[in-house]
ROMI-634521 format. One record per residue (C-alpha): residue number from 1; residue in three letters; x, y, z. Coordinates in pm, 1 decimal. Example, Ala and Ser with C-alpha at 12.3 -4.5 7.8 and 13.67 -1.06 7.14 Angstrom:
<rs>
@num:1&residu:ala&x:1230.0&y:-450.0&z:780.0
@num:2&residu:ser&x:1367.0&y:-106.0&z:714.0
</rs>
This chain:
<rs>
@num:1&residu:met&x:4542.1&y:15357.8&z:11906.6
@num:2&residu:thr&x:4889.4&y:15403.5&z:11737.0
@num:3&residu:gln&x:5195.1&y:15399.8&z:11986.5
@num:4&residu:thr&x:5516.6&y:15558.4&z:11955.9
@num:5&residu:gly&x:5778.0&y:15281.9&z:11849.2
@num:6&residu:ile&x:5886.4&y:15070.2&z:11555.8
@num:7&residu:ser&x:5710.8&y:14810.4&z:11364.7
@num:8&residu:val&x:5901.2&y:14600.6&z:11100.6
@num:9&residu:ile&x:5689.5&y:14458.1&z:10811.5
@num:10&residu:ile&x:5834.8&y:14159.0&z:10607.4
@num:11&residu:pro&x:5637.2&y:14043.4&z:10312.0
@num:12&residu:thr&x:5743.9&y:13707.1&z:10190.2
@num:13&residu:tyr&x:5652.8&y:13427.0&z:9928.8
@num:14&residu:asn&x:5815.1&y:13101.7&z:9903.9
@num:15&residu:arg&x:6142.2&y:13207.3&z:10083.4
@num:16&residu:cys&x:6145.1&y:12995.6&z:10389.0
@num:17&residu:ser&x:6515.5&y:13005.6&z:10458.7
@num:18&residu:ala&x:6577.0&y:13369.7&z:10329.7
@num:19&residu:val&x:6280.4&y:13531.1&z:10535.2
@num:20&residu:cys&x:6415.4&y:13344.5&z:10855.9
@num:21&residu:glu&x:6757.9&y:13518.3&z:10808.8
@num:22&residu:ala&x:6577.5&y:13841.9&z:10740.5
@num:23&residu:ile&x:6386.4&y:13812.6&z:11074.5
@num:24&residu:glu&x:6720.6&y:13709.1&z:11242.3
@num:25&residu:ser&x:6886.5&y:14057.1&z:11118.7
@num:26&residu:val&x:6584.7&y:14244.2&z:11285.8
@num:27&residu:leu&x:6607.3&y:14048.4&z:11617.9
@num:28&residu:asn&x:6983.7&y:14111.8&z:11625.4
@num:29&residu:gln&x:6933.2&y:14508.6&z:11613.3
@num:30&residu:thr&x:7099.6&y:14708.7&z:11873.8
@num:31&residu:leu&x:6777.3&y:14910.9&z:11893.7
@num:32&residu:pro&x:6499.7&y:14637.5&z:11919.9
@num:33&residu:ala&x:6194.7&y:14682.0&z:11720.7
@num:34&residu:asn&x:5876.3&y:14699.4&z:11919.5
@num:35&residu:glu&x:5708.7&y:14436.0&z:11679.1
@num:36&residu:ile&x:5798.2&y:14222.5&z:11379.8
@num:37&residu:ile&x:5510.7&y:14140.6&z:11146.2
@num:38&residu:val&x:5561.9&y:13877.7&z:10872.2
@num:39&residu:val&x:5300.1&y:13863.6&z:10603.4
@num:40&residu:asp&x:5322.5&y:13517.9&z:10430.1
@num:41&residu:asp&x:5161.2&y:13586.8&z:10084.4
@num:42&residu:gly&x:5034.1&y:13241.8&z:10016.7
@num:43&residu:ser&x:5368.3&y:13055.1&z:10030.2
@num:44&residu:glu&x:5355.7&y:12701.2&z:9916.7
@num:45&residu:asp&x:5662.3&y:12581.5&z:10109.0
@num:46&residu:asp&x:5695.5&y:12550.3&z:10489.0
@num:47&residu:thr&x:5733.2&y:12925.0&z:10548.5
@num:48&residu:ala&x:5458.1&y:12966.8&z:10787.7
@num:49&residu:ala&x:5539.7&y:12662.6&z:10994.9
@num:50&residu:his&x:5909.6&y:12737.4&z:11031.1
@num:51&residu:ile&x:5842.1&y:13089.1&z:11144.7
@num:52&residu:ala&x:5580.1&y:12990.4&z:11404.2
@num:53&residu:glu&x:5834.6&y:12721.8&z:11532.3
@num:54&residu:arg&x:6141.9&y:12930.7&z:11531.0
@num:55&residu:phe&x:6017.7&y:13285.6&z:11612.0
@num:56&residu:pro&x:5717.3&y:13256.5&z:11839.4
@num:57&residu:thr&x:5729.2&y:13632.5&z:11918.1
@num:58&residu:val&x:5679.1&y:13722.3&z:11536.8
@num:59&residu:lys&x:5335.8&y:13828.2&z:11457.3
@num:60&residu:leu&x:5257.9&y:13600.9&z:11142.9
@num:61&residu:ile&x:4999.6&y:13688.6&z:10900.5
@num:62&residu:ser&x:4920.3&y:13412.2&z:10624.0
@num:63&residu:gln&x:4704.7&y:13510.5&z:10327.5
@num:64&residu:thr&x:4633.0&y:13392.0&z:9991.9
@num:65&residu:asn&x:4864.6&y:13522.3&z:9721.8
@num:66&residu:his&x:4790.2&y:13877.4&z:9641.1
@num:67&residu:gly&x:5127.7&y:14033.5&z:9562.0
@num:68&residu:val&x:5382.8&y:14217.7&z:9750.0
@num:69&residu:ser&x:5182.6&y:14535.9&z:9755.2
@num:70&residu:his&x:4885.4&y:14389.4&z:9930.8
@num:71&residu:ala&x:5108.7&y:14209.3&z:10184.0
@num:72&residu:arg&x:5297.6&y:14529.7&z:10274.1
@num:73&residu:asn&x:4958.7&y:14719.0&z:10301.6
@num:74&residu:gln&x:4817.9&y:14449.0&z:10516.4
@num:75&residu:gly&x:5124.8&y:14505.6&z:10751.3
@num:76&residu:val&x:5079.1&y:14883.8&z:10765.9
@num:77&residu:gln&x:4700.4&y:14828.7&z:10858.9
@num:78&residu:ile&x:4775.8&y:14598.7&z:11155.8
@num:79&residu:ala&x:5090.8&y:14766.7&z:11282.6
@num:80&residu:asn&x:5076.5&y:14914.0&z:11622.0
@num:81&residu:tyr&x:5343.0&y:15175.7&z:11623.0
@num:82&residu:ser&x:5409.6&y:15497.4&z:11451.5
@num:83&residu:trp&x:5747.5&y:15412.0&z:11262.4
@num:84&residu:leu&x:5741.4&y:15163.9&z:10997.6
@num:85&residu:gly&x:6029.1&y:14969.6&z:10860.7
@num:86&residu:phe&x:5995.6&y:14745.5&z:10552.0
@num:87&residu:leu&x:6238.5&y:14456.4&z:10495.6
@num:88&residu:asp&x:6212.0&y:14244.3&z:10176.6
@num:89&residu:ser&x:6264.7&y:13890.6&z:10276.0
@num:90&residu:asp&x:6569.3&y:13849.0&z:10061.9
@num:91&residu:asp&x:6751.6&y:14137.7&z:10216.2
@num:92&residu:arg&x:6924.3&y:14157.3&z:10554.5
@num:93&residu:trp&x:6968.1&y:14470.4&z:10803.0
@num:94&residu:phe&x:7295.1&y:14513.5&z:10956.8
@num:95&residu:pro&x:7277.5&y:14546.1&z:11342.8
@num:96&residu:lys&x:7292.5&y:14935.5&z:11382.5
@num:97&residu:lys&x:7031.9&y:14996.9&z:11126.5
@num:98&residu:leu&x:6747.4&y:15082.3&z:11348.7
@num:99&residu:ala&x:6943.8&y:15275.5&z:11592.0
@num:100&residu:val&x:7137.3&y:15491.0&z:11339.5
@num:101&residu:gln&x:6812.1&y:15587.9&z:11154.0
@num:102&residu:met&x:6611.7&y:15661.7&z:11470.1
@num:103&residu:gln&x:6884.2&y:15885.3&z:11582.4
@num:104&residu:ala&x:6887.3&y:16086.2&z:11250.5
@num:105&residu:ile&x:6517.8&y:16097.1&z:11283.3
@num:106&residu:asn&x:6523.0&y:16221.7&z:11632.7
@num:107&residu:glu&x:6733.1&y:16505.8&z:11520.3
@num:108&residu:arg&x:6524.3&y:16604.4&z:11242.1
@num:109&residu:pro&x:6166.4&y:16560.6&z:11387.7
@num:110&residu:glu&x:6009.4&y:16732.3&z:11086.1
@num:111&residu:ile&x:6107.8&y:16455.2&z:10851.0
@num:112&residu:lys&x:5867.4&y:16165.6&z:10800.9
@num:113&residu:leu&x:6071.7&y:15949.4&z:10570.8
@num:114&residu:cys&x:6437.6&y:15833.7&z:10620.5
@num:115&residu:his&x:6637.5&y:15593.2&z:10396.3
@num:116&residu:cys&x:6998.4&y:15479.2&z:10402.3
@num:117&residu:asp&x:7268.7&y:15351.2&z:10173.8
@num:118&residu:glu&x:7303.5&y:14972.2&z:10111.2
@num:119&residu:his&x:7551.2&y:14712.0&z:10003.9
@num:120&residu:trp&x:7450.9&y:14522.3&z:9692.6
@num:121&residu:ile&x:7498.2&y:14153.7&z:9662.7
@num:122&residu:arg&x:7452.2&y:13974.9&z:9302.9
@num:123&residu:asn&x:7479.0&y:13604.8&z:9280.3
@num:124&residu:gly&x:7638.7&y:13602.9&z:9594.8
@num:125&residu:lys&x:7903.3&y:13874.3&z:9509.0
@num:126&residu:arg&x:7953.3&y:14231.0&z:9619.1
@num:127&residu:val&x:7874.8&y:14471.1&z:9330.3
@num:128&residu:asn&x:7903.8&y:14850.3&z:9312.7
@num:129&residu:pro&x:7578.3&y:15046.8&z:9183.7
@num:130&residu:met&x:7606.6&y:15278.0&z:8903.0
@num:131&residu:asn&x:7626.7&y:15646.2&z:8939.8
@num:132&residu:lys&x:7236.8&y:15653.8&z:8847.1
@num:133&residu:his&x:7163.7&y:15455.9&z:9153.3
@num:134&residu:gln&x:7318.6&y:15724.7&z:9384.0
@num:135&residu:lys&x:7097.0&y:15788.1&z:9713.0
@num:136&residu:arg&x:7006.6&y:16138.4&z:9809.5
@num:137&residu:gly&x:6833.8&y:16331.0&z:10080.2
@num:138&residu:gly&x:6614.6&y:16643.2&z:10070.6
@num:139&residu:asp&x:6374.3&y:16732.4&z:9773.0
@num:140&residu:ile&x:6459.6&y:16434.9&z:9549.2
@num:141&residu:phe&x:6146.1&y:16426.3&z:9346.0
@num:142&residu:glu&x:6336.0&y:16490.9&z:9013.9
@num:143&residu:tyr&x:6583.4&y:16193.0&z:9108.7
@num:144&residu:cys&x:6296.8&y:15967.2&z:9160.0
@num:145&residu:leu&x:6141.6&y:16010.8&z:8812.4
@num:146&residu:pro&x:6401.4&y:15797.8&z:8606.7
@num:147&residu:leu&x:6396.7&y:15477.8&z:8844.6
@num:148&residu:cys&x:6338.4&y:15394.3&z:9188.6
@num:149&residu:ala&x:6563.8&y:15612.6&z:9398.2
@num:150&residu:ile&x:6474.3&y:15441.3&z:9742.0
@num:151&residu:ser&x:6500.9&y:15077.9&z:9845.4
@num:152&residu:pro&x:6200.2&y:14962.2&z:10046.5
@num:153&residu:ser&x:6446.5&y:14772.9&z:10288.4
@num:154&residu:ala&x:6624.4&y:15112.8&z:10351.7
@num:155&residu:val&x:6312.0&y:15301.5&z:10465.9
@num:156&residu:met&x:6176.1&y:15425.5&z:10800.9
@num:157&residu:ile&x:5845.0&y:15577.1&z:10729.9
@num:158&residu:his&x:5609.4&y:15758.4&z:10961.4
@num:159&residu:arg&x:5267.8&y:15591.6&z:10910.4
@num:160&residu:ser&x:5117.2&y:15937.8&z:10891.8
@num:161&residu:leu&x:5245.6&y:15966.8&z:10531.6
@num:162&residu:phe&x:5016.3&y:15698.2&z:10418.8
@num:163&residu:lys&x:4723.4&y:15883.7&z:10540.2
@num:164&residu:ser&x:4871.2&y:16176.4&z:10337.0
@num:165&residu:val&x:4942.5&y:15982.1&z:10006.7
@num:166&residu:gly&x:4781.4&y:15653.2&z:10028.4
@num:167&residu:leu&x:4918.2&y:15298.4&z:10038.1
@num:168&residu:phe&x:5118.7&y:15086.3&z:9803.3
@num:169&residu:asp&x:4924.5&y:15051.7&z:9471.6
@num:170&residu:glu&x:4791.9&y:14692.9&z:9461.5
@num:171&residu:ser&x:4706.7&y:14746.1&z:9067.5
@num:172&residu:leu&x:5093.2&y:14730.8&z:8987.9
@num:173&residu:pro&x:5244.2&y:14411.7&z:8974.6
@num:174&residu:ala&x:5579.0&y:14563.4&z:8990.0
@num:175&residu:cys&x:5751.5&y:14915.5&z:9044.3
@num:176&residu:glu&x:5512.3&y:14973.6&z:9311.4
@num:177&residu:asp&x:5763.2&y:15122.7&z:9542.3
@num:178&residu:tyr&x:5860.9&y:15365.8&z:9261.7
@num:179&residu:asp&x:5499.4&y:15476.5&z:9257.0
@num:180&residu:leu&x:5489.3&y:15527.5&z:9637.4
@num:181&residu:trp&x:5809.8&y:15729.1&z:9638.5
@num:182&residu:leu&x:5703.4&y:15950.7&z:9357.0
@num:183&residu:arg&x:5373.6&y:16044.5&z:9546.9
@num:184&residu:ile&x:5576.5&y:16092.5&z:9869.6
@num:185&residu:cys&x:5854.2&y:16303.4&z:9723.0
@num:186&residu:ala&x:5640.4&y:16521.9&z:9524.0
@num:187&residu:arg&x:5512.3&y:16664.0&z:9848.8
@num:188&residu:phe&x:5760.5&y:16586.1&z:10121.8
@num:189&residu:pro&x:6156.4&y:16611.9&z:10167.6
@num:190&residu:val&x:6336.7&y:16287.6&z:10271.4
@num:191&residu:leu&x:6627.4&y:16245.9&z:10506.6
@num:192&residu:phe&x:6913.0&y:16015.7&z:10385.5
@num:193&residu:val&x:7181.3&y:15852.7&z:10611.6
@num:194&residu:asp&x:7490.4&y:15816.6&z:10421.6
@num:195&residu:gln&x:7587.8&y:15484.7&z:10548.8
@num:196&residu:ala&x:7529.8&y:15134.8&z:10427.7
@num:197&residu:leu&x:7306.5&y:14976.3&z:10679.9
@num:198&residu:leu&x:7176.4&y:14673.2&z:10502.8
@num:199&residu:glu&x:7259.1&y:14419.5&z:10244.6
@num:200&residu:lys&x:7048.5&y:14414.8&z:9943.1
@num:201&residu:thr&x:7058.8&y:14076.8&z:9750.0
@num:202&residu:gly&x:6988.0&y:14015.4&z:9395.3
@num:203&residu:gly&x:7016.6&y:13778.6&z:9089.0
@num:204&residu:his&x:6765.5&y:13515.7&z:9223.6
@num:205&residu:lys&x:6516.7&y:13380.0&z:9002.0
@num:206&residu:asp&x:6220.8&y:13501.3&z:9181.4
@num:207&residu:gln&x:6291.0&y:13856.6&z:9174.8
@num:208&residu:leu&x:6016.0&y:14082.2&z:9026.3
@num:209&residu:ser&x:6260.6&y:14245.8&z:8780.6
@num:210&residu:arg&x:6305.2&y:13890.1&z:8620.1
@num:211&residu:lys&x:5955.2&y:13775.1&z:8635.8
@num:212&residu:tyr&x:5834.3&y:14085.0&z:8426.2
@num:213&residu:trp&x:5977.2&y:14232.7&z:8112.8
@num:214&residu:gly&x:5983.8&y:14588.5&z:8023.1
@num:215&residu:met&x:5960.7&y:14728.6&z:8371.6
@num:216&residu:asp&x:5929.5&y:15067.9&z:8253.7
@num:217&residu:arg&x:5577.6&y:15006.6&z:8141.5
@num:218&residu:phe&x:5472.6&y:14982.7&z:8509.5
@num:219&residu:arg&x:5661.7&y:15322.1&z:8573.4
@num:220&residu:leu&x:5463.5&y:15465.2&z:8275.1
@num:221&residu:gln&x:5159.6&y:15365.8&z:8448.7
@num:222&residu:ala&x:5278.0&y:15529.1&z:8770.4
@num:223&residu:leu&x:5385.1&y:15860.4&z:8584.2
@num:224&residu:ala&x:5048.6&y:15859.6&z:8434.1
@num:225&residu:lys&x:4850.4&y:15827.9&z:8727.8
@num:226&residu:leu&x:5049.5&y:16100.5&z:8901.8
@num:227&residu:leu&x:5027.1&y:16352.5&z:8620.7
@num:228&residu:arg&x:4646.4&y:16299.4&z:8609.1
@num:229&residu:ser&x:4625.5&y:16366.5&z:8989.5
@num:230&residu:asn&x:4679.6&y:16749.3&z:8917.6
@num:231&residu:glu&x:4868.6&y:16749.8&z:9246.4
@num:232&residu:leu&x:5198.9&y:16842.9&z:9096.0
@num:233&residu:thr&x:5374.2&y:17190.5&z:9081.5
@num:234&residu:arg&x:5442.3&y:17336.5&z:8727.2
@num:235&residu:val&x:5798.1&y:17240.1&z:8753.4
@num:236&residu:gln&x:5718.8&y:16897.9&z:8854.7
@num:237&residu:thr&x:5475.0&y:16836.6&z:8570.0
@num:238&residu:glu&x:5730.9&y:16965.7&z:8328.9
@num:239&residu:leu&x:5984.1&y:16707.7&z:8466.8
@num:240&residu:ala&x:5735.8&y:16410.7&z:8503.3
@num:241&residu:glu&x:5616.6&y:16481.7&z:8145.6
@num:242&residu:ala&x:5959.5&y:16474.2&z:7994.4
@num:243&residu:val&x:6050.5&y:16142.9&z:8160.9
@num:244&residu:phe&x:5714.2&y:16000.6&z:8050.1
@num:245&residu:lys&x:5781.6&y:16101.5&z:7700.9
@num:246&residu:lys&x:6129.7&y:15950.3&z:7696.6
@num:247&residu:lys&x:6033.6&y:15624.0&z:7851.8
@num:248&residu:phe&x:5719.0&y:15602.7&z:7629.9
@num:249&residu:glu&x:5924.1&y:15644.4&z:7302.9
@num:250&residu:ile&x:6163.7&y:15380.6&z:7404.8
@num:251&residu:leu&x:5892.7&y:15130.8&z:7492.1
@num:252&residu:gln&x:5709.4&y:15209.2&z:7150.3
@num:253&residu:thr&x:6008.9&y:15172.4&z:6946.0
@num:254&residu:gly&x:6080.1&y:14859.5&z:7120.0
@num:255&residu:ala&x:5720.3&y:14703.2&z:7073.6
@num:256&residu:lys&x:5714.7&y:14803.7&z:6721.7
@num:257&residu:lys&x:6050.5&y:14646.7&z:6641.3
@num:258&residu:arg&x:5948.2&y:14310.4&z:6803.8
@num:259&residu:gly&x:5598.8&y:14331.8&z:6642.0
@num:260&residu:asn&x:5409.5&y:14362.4&z:6969.3
@num:261&residu:glu&x:5120.4&y:14560.4&z:6810.7
@num:262&residu:ile&x:4902.4&y:14495.7&z:7106.7
@num:263&residu:phe&x:5143.0&y:14650.9&z:7353.8
@num:264&residu:ala&x:5216.2&y:14926.4&z:7106.7
@num:265&residu:leu&x:4827.8&y:15001.9&z:7103.9
@num:266&residu:glu&x:4825.6&y:14982.6&z:7473.4
@num:267&residu:leu&x:5100.3&y:15244.7&z:7505.5
@num:268&residu:glu&x:4923.9&y:15485.1&z:7268.8
@num:269&residu:gln&x:4609.3&y:15454.4&z:7472.5
@num:270&residu:leu&x:4805.8&y:15535.9&z:7780.5
@num:271&residu:tyr&x:4962.4&y:15841.8&z:7615.1
@num:272&residu:ser&x:4650.2&y:15970.7&z:7458.4
@num:273&residu:asp&x:4448.0&y:15958.2&z:7799.9
@num:274&residu:leu&x:4712.8&y:16217.8&z:7904.1
@num:275&residu:ile&x:4693.6&y:16480.1&z:7624.0
</rs>
């Protein structure tokens, strides 16, 4: 039976030092989490041993490598509490993150997803995000279409939302968060805390955005799936179709320019399946 409280879910893969710092940032919260779940997704370093030794209160789940979506979903399924916080293993929460967000949530009990602002660190230096990355609250479906408008590490989400829209899509090797936020924001408003409550790091070699080229191809898959669901309003459908067409044309032009005929044909198939 789900209890009222907070479960924190941290997926990790070969980030022993980083994930330990992430765990520390959760343990340093002024409002303590009720449980911390680390899902070690088949790490080949000493991640599991270090966590077991340094953090005996952490619930450690070790599994063969299935990807970040599977790891997060495993955490959701075993979590014991109603509010879920996700923390990527290379990010850090500031000490008041949970306290500030839960206070905002308590003032708006009808809201089931709350996210916050963040500081960006790239290659060890603070950088400012571009305007297109501006965070918002309310009905933000339109702003979720071009790119990922919510960071997983910034989210507090009520587990009931997963019953409504489903879990992270494990068939997507990347942009799985983009896919989930679209499904949620098409149906529900979100709460935004206009305060930087975490440090989001980037620039390292094992980031998914550096592992896979052409990230918009995964966003196209997410958009196609959403459009086929027939769950969007007329206005939402028009907005999603416009973004799909724009991304499709850019990717198709790039594929043909580079002589990638196989990918161009895959794009054509994805497009034809929608019309």
